[in-house]
C-alpha positions in Angstrom: 53.5 75.5 109.7 54.3 75.1 113.4 56.9 77.1 115.3 59.2 75.7 118.0 57.6 76.1 121.4 59.4 78.3 123.9 59.6 77.9 127.6 61.1 79.6 130.6 64.1 78.0 132.2 66.6 78.7 134.9 70.1 79.1 133.7 71.7 77.8 136.9 73.5 80.6 138.6 71.9 83.4 136.6 69.4 85.5 138.8 67.2 86.2 135.8 65.1 83.7 133.9 66.2 82.8 130.4 64.2 81.8 127.4 65.1 78.5 125.8 63.7 76.9 122.6 63.0 73.2 122.3 64.5 73.4 118.8 67.8 72.0 120.2 69.6 75.2 121.3 71.2 75.3 124.7 69.4 77.4 127.3 72.2 80.0 127.7 72.3 80.9 124.0 69.2 83.1 124.1 69.0 86.7 125.4 67.7 87.3 128.9 64.1 88.5 129.1 63.0 90.2 132.2 59.3 91.2 132.7 58.5 90.5 129.1 56.1 88.1 127.5 58.0 85.5 125.5 57.3 85.5 121.8 57.2 82.6 119.4 59.5 82.6 116.4 58.0 84.7 113.6 55.8 86.8 116.0 56.4 90.5 116.3 55.8 92.7 119.4 52.3 94.1 119.7 52.0 97.6 118.4 49.1 100.0 118.5 47.8 100.8 115.0 46.5 104.2 116.2 50.0 105.1 117.6 51.7 104.1 114.3 49.1 106.1 112.3 49.5 109.2 114.4 53.3 108.9 114.5 53.5 108.5 110.7 51.1 111.4 110.2 53.4 113.6 112.2 56.5 112.5 110.3 54.6 113.0 107.0 53.7 116.6 108.0 57.4 117.2 108.9 58.5 115.8 105.5 56.0 118.0 103.6 57.2 121.1 105.6 60.8 120.2 104.6 59.7 119.8 100.9 58.1 123.3 101.0 61.2 124.7 102.6 63.4 123.1 100.0 61.2 124.5 97.2 61.5 128.0 98.6 65.3 127.6 98.6 65.3 126.3 95.0 67.2 123.2 96.0 68.3 120.5 93.6 66.2 117.4 92.8 68.6 115.2 94.9 67.6 117.1 98.1 63.9 116.5 97.3 64.6 112.7 97.1 66.7 112.0 100.1 65.8 114.5 102.8 62.0 113.7 103.1 62.7 110.0 102.6 65.3 110.2 105.3 63.0 112.0 107.7 60.3 109.3 107.2 62.7 106.3 107.5 64.9 107.5 110.4 61.9 109.1 112.3 60.1 105.8 112.1 63.2 103.9 113.2 63.8 106.2 116.2 60.1 106.1 117.2 60.0 102.3 117.0 63.3 101.9 118.9 62.1 104.2 121.7 58.9 102.1 122.0 56.5 104.9 121.0 54.4 102.5 118.9 54.0 99.8 121.6 50.6 99.1 123.0 50.1 100.2 126.6 49.3 97.2 128.7 47.4 97.2 132.0 
């Protein structure tokens, strides 16, 4: 399976380069990319496996600490289901959106 190739193009009066696909979309329909490497469709940004592992271990330790705290408080079973899961999911989302998992280049 081949992906549409991407290329950099000038959007006329725009001071920043724009990415356009050869798949028939107009050049101005894509988001501006400044100082970033263009990705092909289906590719994901490069993340460091070590950083992901360390970040998830920290979140797991936090979730286990919350489970212990909930057990000492005699919390109901609903709390044991949603609170640790929420810590893992939202913690991973925040860490990924802040770029903590990205590989350092250069």
